[in-house]
C-alpha distance (Angstrom), angle and dihedral (degrees) to the residues before:
residue distance angle dihedral
X1 . . .
X2 3.75 . .
X3 3.74 119.9 .
X4 3.76 118.2 -132.0
X5 3.77 112.8 -141.4
X6 3.73 115.0 -138.1
X7 3.78 113.7 -126.5
X8 3.80 113.6 -119.7
X9 3.76 117.0 -120.5
X10 3.77 115.0 -126.0
X11 3.76 116.0 -122.1
X12 3.78 112.6 -122.1
X13 3.77 109.2 -144.4
X14 3.77 124.8 -167.0
X15 3.81 118.2 -122.0
X16 3.81 87.6 -110.8
X17 3.82 91.3 55.0
X18 3.82 91.0 47.7
X19 3.81 90.3 52.0
X20 3.81 90.2 48.5
X21 3.81 90.7 52.2
X22 3.82 92.2 47.6
X23 3.80 91.1 52.4
X24 3.80 91.9 45.6
X25 3.81 89.9 50.4
X26 3.80 88.4 55.8
X27 3.81 90.3 53.8
X28 3.80 103.2 41.1
X29 3.80 103.5 17.8
X30 3.77 134.6 -83.4
X31 3.80 94.6 -109.3
X32 3.79 92.9 56.1
X33 3.80 93.7 51.7
X34 3.80 94.4 41.8
X35 3.80 93.0 52.5
X36 3.80 93.5 45.9
X37 3.82 94.5 47.0
X38 3.82 95.4 36.3
X39 3.81 92.1 -122.1
X40 3.80 124.1 148.6
X41 3.82 111.1 -115.7
X42 3.82 89.1 -126.8
X43 3.82 89.4 57.4
X44 3.79 91.2 51.3
X45 3.80 89.4 49.9
X46 3.82 91.0 53.0
X47 3.81 90.9 49.7
X48 3.80 90.3 48.9
X49 3.80 92.8 50.4
X50 3.82 92.1 49.4
X51 3.80 91.4 45.3
X52 3.80 93.2 50.8
X53 3.80 92.4 47.8
X54 3.81 99.8 45.5
X55 3.79 110.6 0.5
X56 3.80 120.0 -131.8
X57 3.82 89.6 -24.2
X58 3.82 88.3 64.6
X59 3.78 90.6 56.0
X60 3.81 91.9 52.2
X61 3.79 91.0 64.6
X62 3.81 113.7 88.3
């Protein structure tokens, strides 16, 4: 019998939540937040770059 793997649903985070996670990562460390929230470090880095360039408005853009 073959096992069918269930596809994981992606968590949709609001721009405000993304900003909160970026700021928390600055305080406690990116690795800690990424592991806890199941976020790839590269994703966190992209959020951080957008947040630093344009604030929460930068995170609202796709």
